[in-house]
Backbone atoms as SQL, in Angstrom:
CREATE TABLE atoms (id INTEGER PRIMARY KEY, chain TEXT, resi INTEGER, resn TEXT, atom TEXT, x REAL, y REAL, z REAL);
INSERT INTO atoms VALUES
  (1, 'A', 1, 'UNK', 'N', 38.024, -103.998, -90.251),
  (2, 'A', 1, 'UNK', 'CA', 39.614, -103.436, -90.484),
  (3, 'A', 1, 'UNK', 'C', 40.066, -103.091, -91.639),
  (4, 'A', 2, 'UNK', 'N', 38.990, -103.634, -92.752),
  (5, 'A', 2, 'UNK', 'CA', 39.674, -102.909, -94.099),
  (6, 'A', 2, 'UNK', 'C', 39.588, -101.317, -94.279),
  (7, 'A', 3, 'UNK', 'N', 38.524, -101.012, -93.594),
  (8, 'A', 3, 'UNK', 'CA', 38.057, -99.586, -93.511),
  (9, 'A', 3, 'UNK', 'C', 39.401, -98.960, -92.965),
  (10, 'A', 4, 'UNK', 'N', 40.155, -99.794, -91.659),
  (11, 'A', 4, 'UNK', 'CA', 41.291, -98.736, -91.235),
  (12, 'A', 4, 'UNK', 'C', 42.550, -99.139, -92.203),
  (13, 'A', 5, 'UNK', 'N', 42.814, -100.013, -92.816),
  (14, 'A', 5, 'UNK', 'CA', 43.663, -100.483, -93.777),
  (15, 'A', 5, 'UNK', 'C', 43.974, -99.306, -94.374),
  (16, 'A', 6, 'UNK', 'N', 42.701, -99.048, -95.713),
  (17, 'A', 6, 'UNK', 'CA', 42.726, -98.387, -96.860),
  (18, 'A', 6, 'UNK', 'C', 42.773, -96.814, -95.894),
  (19, 'A', 7, 'UNK', 'N', 42.191, -96.209, -94.997),
  (20, 'A', 7, 'UNK', 'CA', 42.096, -95.285, -94.354),
  (21, 'A', 7, 'UNK', 'C', 43.875, -94.837, -93.700),
  (22, 'A', 8, 'UNK', 'N', 44.266, -95.770, -93.818),
  (23, 'A', 8, 'UNK', 'CA', 45.870, -95.547, -93.171),
  (24, 'A', 8, 'UNK', 'C', 46.733, -95.575, -94.322),
  (25, 'A', 9, 'UNK', 'N', 46.216, -96.392, -95.146),
  (26, 'A', 9, 'UNK', 'CA', 47.101, -96.312, -96.614),
  (27, 'A', 9, 'UNK', 'C', 46.920, -94.890, -97.308),
  (28, 'A', 10, 'UNK', 'N', 45.674, -94.247, -97.436),
  (29, 'A', 10, 'UNK', 'CA', 45.483, -93.023, -97.856),
  (30, 'A', 10, 'UNK', 'C', 46.119, -92.031, -96.713),
  (31, 'A', 11, 'UNK', 'N', 46.585, -91.939, -95.322),
  (32, 'A', 11, 'UNK', 'CA', 47.003, -91.214, -94.841),
  (33, 'A', 11, 'UNK', 'C', 48.423, -90.859, -95.395),
  (34, 'A', 12, 'UNK', 'N', 49.239, -92.459, -95.458),
  (35, 'A', 12, 'UNK', 'CA', 50.449, -92.296, -95.626),
  (36, 'A', 12, 'UNK', 'C', 50.681, -91.833, -96.881),
  (37, 'A', 13, 'UNK', 'N', 50.202, -91.834, -97.591),
  (38, 'A', 13, 'UNK', 'CA', 50.163, -91.777, -99.269),
  (39, 'A', 13, 'UNK', 'C', 50.128, -90.359, -99.619),
  (40, 'A', 14, 'UNK', 'N', 49.289, -89.524, -98.710),
  (41, 'A', 14, 'UNK', 'CA', 48.596, -88.013, -98.768),
  (42, 'A', 14, 'UNK', 'C', 49.853, -87.122, -98.253),
  (43, 'A', 15, 'UNK', 'N', 50.503, -87.751, -97.216),
  (44, 'A', 15, 'UNK', 'CA', 51.225, -86.236, -96.590),
  (45, 'A', 15, 'UNK', 'C', 52.713, -87.150, -96.112),
  (46, 'A', 16, 'UNK', 'N', 53.616, -86.462, -95.606),
  (47, 'A', 16, 'UNK', 'CA', 54.887, -87.021, -95.377),
  (48, 'A', 16, 'UNK', 'C', 54.650, -87.170, -93.740),
  (49, 'A', 17, 'UNK', 'N', 54.046, -88.323, -93.482),
  (50, 'A', 17, 'UNK', 'CA', 53.264, -88.662, -92.023),
  (51, 'A', 17, 'UNK', 'C', 54.070, -90.172, -91.880),
  (52, 'A', 18, 'UNK', 'N', 54.276, -90.224, -90.653),
  (53, 'A', 18, 'UNK', 'CA', 55.065, -92.165, -90.316),
  (54, 'A', 18, 'UNK', 'C', 53.888, -92.529, -89.508),
  (55, 'A', 19, 'UNK', 'N', 53.640, -93.676, -89.684),
  (56, 'A', 19, 'UNK', 'CA', 52.693, -94.336, -88.953),
  (57, 'A', 19, 'UNK', 'C', 53.433, -94.985, -87.582),
  (58, 'A', 20, 'UNK', 'N', 53.264, -94.383, -86.649),
  (59, 'A', 20, 'UNK', 'CA', 53.275, -95.024, -85.578),
  (60, 'A', 20, 'UNK', 'C', 53.215, -96.428, -84.901),
  (61, 'A', 21, 'UNK', 'N', 52.148, -96.527, -84.716),
  (62, 'A', 21, 'UNK', 'CA', 51.318, -97.785, -84.372),
  (63, 'A', 21, 'UNK', 'C', 49.828, -97.660, -84.336),
  (64, 'A', 22, 'UNK', 'N', 49.482, -99.013, -84.573),
  (65, 'A', 22, 'UNK', 'CA', 47.822, -99.494, -84.603),
  (66, 'A', 22, 'UNK', 'C', 47.692, -100.003, -83.347),
  (67, 'A', 23, 'UNK', 'N', 46.528, -99.394, -82.793),
  (68, 'A', 23, 'UNK', 'CA', 45.916, -99.881, -81.283),
  (69, 'A', 23, 'UNK', 'C', 44.722, -100.360, -81.533),
  (70, 'A', 24, 'UNK', 'N', 44.327, -101.470, -80.701),
  (71, 'A', 24, 'UNK', 'CA', 42.871, -101.924, -80.546),
  (72, 'A', 24, 'UNK', 'C', 42.239, -101.057, -79.361),
  (73, 'A', 25, 'UNK', 'N', 41.347, -100.380, -79.453),
  (74, 'A', 25, 'UNK', 'CA', 40.979, -99.801, -78.374),
  (75, 'A', 25, 'UNK', 'C', 39.525, -100.144, -77.615),
  (76, 'A', 26, 'UNK', 'N', 39.335, -101.408, -78.216),
  (77, 'A', 26, 'UNK', 'CA', 38.098, -102.120, -77.490),
  (78, 'A', 26, 'UNK', 'C', 36.819, -102.243, -78.341),
  (79, 'A', 27, 'UNK', 'N', 35.817, -102.949, -78.090),
  (80, 'A', 27, 'UNK', 'CA', 34.501, -102.710, -78.646),
  (81, 'A', 27, 'UNK', 'C', 34.885, -102.762, -79.959),
  (82, 'A', 28, 'UNK', 'N', 35.984, -103.643, -80.689),
  (83, 'A', 28, 'UNK', 'CA', 35.886, -103.976, -82.210),
  (84, 'A', 28, 'UNK', 'C', 36.880, -102.590, -82.750),
  (85, 'A', 29, 'UNK', 'N', 36.841, -101.727, -81.836),
  (86, 'A', 29, 'UNK', 'CA', 37.432, -100.847, -82.636),
  (87, 'A', 29, 'UNK', 'C', 39.262, -100.660, -82.585),
  (88, 'A', 30, 'UNK', 'N', 39.478, -99.937, -83.426),
  (89, 'A', 30, 'UNK', 'CA', 40.960, -99.985, -84.181),
  (90, 'A', 30, 'UNK', 'C', 41.549, -98.397, -84.092),
  (91, 'A', 31, 'UNK', 'N', 42.502, -97.963, -83.813),
  (92, 'A', 31, 'UNK', 'CA', 43.053, -96.608, -84.561),
  (93, 'A', 31, 'UNK', 'C', 44.632, -96.820, -85.305),
  (94, 'A', 32, 'UNK', 'N', 44.499, -95.772, -85.624),
  (95, 'A', 32, 'UNK', 'CA', 46.185, -95.468, -86.465),
  (96, 'A', 32, 'UNK', 'C', 46.575, -94.431, -85.511),
  (97, 'A', 33, 'UNK', 'N', 47.924, -94.199, -85.264),
  (98, 'A', 33, 'UNK', 'CA', 48.389, -93.057, -84.827),
  (99, 'A', 33, 'UNK', 'C', 49.591, -92.765, -85.485),
  (100, 'A', 34, 'UNK', 'N', 49.467, -91.702, -85.904),
  (101, 'A', 34, 'UNK', 'CA', 50.446, -91.414, -87.270),
  (102, 'A', 34, 'UNK', 'C', 51.391, -90.018, -86.496),
  (103, 'A', 35, 'UNK', 'N', 52.331, -89.562, -86.812),
  (104, 'A', 35, 'UNK', 'CA', 53.416, -88.681, -86.334),
  (105, 'A', 35, 'UNK', 'C', 53.744, -87.716, -87.487),
  (106, 'A', 36, 'UNK', 'N', 54.111, -86.534, -87.691),
  (107, 'A', 36, 'UNK', 'CA', 54.611, -85.702, -88.779),
  (108, 'A', 36, 'UNK', 'C', 54.520, -84.112, -87.857),
  (109, 'A', 37, 'UNK', 'N', 54.816, -83.326, -89.074),
  (110, 'A', 37, 'UNK', 'CA', 54.426, -81.938, -88.381),
  (111, 'A', 37, 'UNK', 'C', 52.740, -81.564, -88.503),
  (112, 'A', 38, 'UNK', 'N', 52.370, -80.990, -88.097),
  (113, 'A', 38, 'UNK', 'CA', 51.126, -80.366, -87.699),
  (114, 'A', 38, 'UNK', 'C', 50.252, -80.384, -88.946),
  (115, 'A', 39, 'UNK', 'N', 50.656, -79.397, -89.856),
  (116, 'A', 39, 'UNK', 'CA', 50.035, -79.440, -91.321),
  (117, 'A', 39, 'UNK', 'C', 50.426, -80.770, -91.728),
  (118, 'A', 40, 'UNK', 'N', 51.050, -81.534, -92.036),
  (119, 'A', 40, 'UNK', 'CA', 50.997, -82.846, -92.499),
  (120, 'A', 40, 'UNK', 'C', 50.282, -84.068, -91.933),
  (121, 'A', 41, 'UNK', 'N', 50.186, -83.885, -90.368),
  (122, 'A', 41, 'UNK', 'CA', 49.151, -84.780, -89.938),
  (123, 'A', 41, 'UNK', 'C', 47.770, -84.370, -90.295),
  (124, 'A', 42, 'UNK', 'N', 47.616, -82.658, -90.393),
  (125, 'A', 42, 'UNK', 'CA', 46.247, -82.583, -90.531),
  (126, 'A', 42, 'UNK', 'C', 46.026, -82.899, -91.964),
  (127, 'A', 43, 'UNK', 'N', 46.671, -82.849, -92.883),
  (128, 'A', 43, 'UNK', 'CA', 46.411, -82.987, -94.364),
  (129, 'A', 43, 'UNK', 'C', 46.157, -84.559, -94.448),
  (130, 'A', 44, 'UNK', 'N', 46.763, -85.409, -93.961),
  (131, 'A', 44, 'UNK', 'CA', 46.623, -87.229, -93.929),
  (132, 'A', 44, 'UNK', 'C', 45.316, -87.435, -93.236),
  (133, 'A', 45, 'UNK', 'N', 45.223, -86.745, -92.392),
  (134, 'A', 45, 'UNK', 'CA', 43.893, -87.102, -91.321),
  (135, 'A', 45, 'UNK', 'C', 42.630, -86.701, -92.149),
  (136, 'A', 46, 'UNK', 'N', 42.838, -85.628, -93.047),
  (137, 'A', 46, 'UNK', 'CA', 41.434, -84.910, -93.832),
  (138, 'A', 46, 'UNK', 'C', 41.529, -86.065, -94.671),
  (139, 'A', 47, 'UNK', 'N', 42.653, -86.888, -95.447),
  (140, 'A', 47, 'UNK', 'CA', 42.347, -87.716, -96.692),
  (141, 'A', 47, 'UNK', 'C', 41.742, -89.103, -95.892),
  (142, 'A', 48, 'UNK', 'N', 42.325, -89.554, -94.989),
  (143, 'A', 48, 'UNK', 'CA', 42.179, -90.789, -94.283),
  (144, 'A', 48, 'UNK', 'C', 40.580, -90.637, -93.779),
  (145, 'A', 49, 'UNK', 'N', 40.393, -89.511, -93.634),
  (146, 'A', 49, 'UNK', 'CA', 39.018, -89.514, -92.996),
  (147, 'A', 49, 'UNK', 'C', 37.954, -89.301, -94.130),
  (148, 'A', 50, 'UNK', 'N', 38.054, -88.912, -95.776),
  (149, 'A', 50, 'UNK', 'CA', 37.266, -89.061, -96.429),
  (150, 'A', 50, 'UNK', 'C', 37.311, -90.261, -97.299),
  (151, 'A', 51, 'UNK', 'N', 38.142, -91.203, -96.762),
  (152, 'A', 51, 'UNK', 'CA', 38.034, -92.404, -97.585),
  (153, 'A', 51, 'UNK', 'C', 37.740, -93.411, -96.470),
  (154, 'A', 52, 'UNK', 'N', 37.761, -93.407, -95.278),
  (155, 'A', 52, 'UNK', 'CA', 36.758, -93.950, -94.439),
  (156, 'A', 52, 'UNK', 'C', 35.567, -93.923, -94.191),
  (157, 'A', 53, 'UNK', 'N', 35.068, -92.640, -94.555),
  (158, 'A', 53, 'UNK', 'CA', 33.760, -92.281, -94.633),
  (159, 'A', 53, 'UNK', 'C', 33.206, -92.958, -95.918),
  (160, 'A', 54, 'UNK', 'N', 33.630, -92.825, -96.884),
  (161, 'A', 54, 'UNK', 'CA', 33.277, -93.315, -98.356),
  (162, 'A', 54, 'UNK', 'C', 33.038, -94.664, -98.078),
  (163, 'A', 55, 'UNK', 'N', 33.870, -95.725, -96.913),
  (164, 'A', 55, 'UNK', 'CA', 33.893, -97.076, -96.993),
  (165, 'A', 55, 'UNK', 'C', 32.820, -97.496, -95.793),
  (166, 'A', 56, 'UNK', 'N', 32.181, -96.532, -95.196),
  (167, 'A', 56, 'UNK', 'CA', 31.098, -96.869, -94.190),
  (168, 'A', 56, 'UNK', 'C', 31.853, -96.919, -92.714),
  (169, 'A', 57, 'UNK', 'N', 33.106, -96.449, -92.651),
  (170, 'A', 57, 'UNK', 'CA', 33.575, -96.989, -91.404),
  (171, 'A', 57, 'UNK', 'C', 34.168, -95.959, -90.487),
  (172, 'A', 58, 'UNK', 'N', 33.884, -94.801, -90.980),
  (173, 'A', 58, 'UNK', 'CA', 34.501, -93.432, -90.229),
  (174, 'A', 58, 'UNK', 'C', 33.763, -93.265, -88.943),
  (175, 'A', 59, 'UNK', 'N', 34.243, -93.247, -87.805),
  (176, 'A', 59, 'UNK', 'CA', 33.786, -93.029, -86.090),
  (177, 'A', 59, 'UNK', 'C', 34.261, -91.555, -85.668),
  (178, 'A', 60, 'UNK', 'N', 35.594, -91.430, -85.655),
  (179, 'A', 60, 'UNK', 'CA', 35.702, -90.256, -85.616),
  (180, 'A', 60, 'UNK', 'C', 37.698, -90.045, -85.511),
  (181, 'A', 61, 'UNK', 'N', 38.053, -88.576, -85.288),
  (182, 'A', 61, 'UNK', 'CA', 39.747, -88.574, -85.780),
  (183, 'A', 61, 'UNK', 'C', 39.672, -87.516, -84.615),
  (184, 'A', 62, 'UNK', 'N', 41.257, -87.041, -84.343),
  (185, 'A', 62, 'UNK', 'CA', 41.268, -86.346, -83.406),
  (186, 'A', 62, 'UNK', 'C', 43.286, -85.938, -83.314),
  (187, 'A', 63, 'UNK', 'N', 43.484, -84.578, -83.590),
  (188, 'A', 63, 'UNK', 'CA', 45.031, -84.243, -84.121),
  (189, 'A', 63, 'UNK', 'C', 45.447, -83.745, -82.181),
  (190, 'A', 64, 'UNK', 'N', 46.219, -84.200, -81.664),
  (191, 'A', 64, 'UNK', 'CA', 47.018, -83.389, -80.728),
  (192, 'A', 64, 'UNK', 'C', 48.581, -82.627, -81.269),
  (193, 'A', 65, 'UNK', 'N', 48.215, -81.717, -81.597),
  (194, 'A', 65, 'UNK', 'CA', 49.373, -81.333, -81.845),
  (195, 'A', 65, 'UNK', 'C', 50.694, -80.872, -80.806),
  (196, 'A', 66, 'UNK', 'N', 51.689, -81.097, -80.939),
  (197, 'A', 66, 'UNK', 'CA', 52.660, -81.208, -80.171),
  (198, 'A', 66, 'UNK', 'C', 52.673, -81.206, -78.861),
  (199, 'A', 67, 'UNK', 'N', 52.035, -83.119, -78.914),
  (200, 'A', 67, 'UNK', 'CA', 51.945, -83.408, -77.616),
  (201, 'A', 67, 'UNK', 'C', 53.049, -83.378, -76.751),
  (202, 'A', 68, 'UNK', 'N', 52.810, -83.222, -75.271),
  (203, 'A', 68, 'UNK', 'CA', 53.896, -83.477, -74.268),
  (204, 'A', 68, 'UNK', 'C', 54.815, -84.429, -74.129),
  (205, 'A', 69, 'UNK', 'N', 55.711, -84.157, -73.705),
  (206, 'A', 69, 'UNK', 'CA', 56.471, -85.117, -73.779),
  (207, 'A', 69, 'UNK', 'C', 56.500, -86.523, -73.274),
  (208, 'A', 70, 'UNK', 'N', 55.779, -86.283, -71.843),
  (209, 'A', 70, 'UNK', 'CA', 55.182, -87.856, -71.086),
  (210, 'A', 70, 'UNK', 'C', 54.122, -88.724, -71.889),
  (211, 'A', 71, 'UNK', 'N', 53.388, -87.460, -72.470),
  (212, 'A', 71, 'UNK', 'CA', 52.453, -88.336, -73.462),
  (213, 'A', 71, 'UNK', 'C', 52.605, -89.119, -74.575),
  (214, 'A', 72, 'UNK', 'N', 53.816, -88.690, -75.020),
  (215, 'A', 72, 'UNK', 'CA', 54.551, -89.328, -76.483),
  (216, 'A', 72, 'UNK', 'C', 54.948, -90.965, -75.824),
  (217, 'A', 73, 'UNK', 'N', 55.235, -91.026, -74.859),
  (218, 'A', 73, 'UNK', 'CA', 55.722, -92.377, -74.261),
  (219, 'A', 73, 'UNK', 'C', 54.293, -93.520, -74.155),
  (220, 'A', 74, 'UNK', 'N', 53.416, -92.706, -74.019),
  (221, 'A', 74, 'UNK', 'CA', 51.977, -93.946, -74.045),
  (222, 'A', 74, 'UNK', 'C', 51.977, -94.549, -75.606),
  (223, 'A', 75, 'UNK', 'N', 52.665, -93.847, -76.719),
  (224, 'A', 75, 'UNK', 'CA', 52.042, -94.617, -77.955),
  (225, 'A', 75, 'UNK', 'C', 53.337, -94.721, -78.559),
  (226, 'A', 76, 'UNK', 'N', 54.420, -95.034, -77.808),
  (227, 'A', 76, 'UNK', 'CA', 55.825, -96.019, -77.876),
  (228, 'A', 76, 'UNK', 'C', 55.700, -97.454, -77.965);
């Protein structure tokens, strides 16, 4: 959990993004879902990835640019 906390903190501090939610995805894995314009999200994910890697906690990241409206409902 510490890796997630520091990575999410780095993402929120590095770009104009908003934390939508954190989700337990099973197997002891937790993910942060952030929203913002595509450029800001990319910058935030890069920053969070760097911090998570340095903590030895990085697994993967994925950005969905302009998600479909129906998909957005899954994240609320």
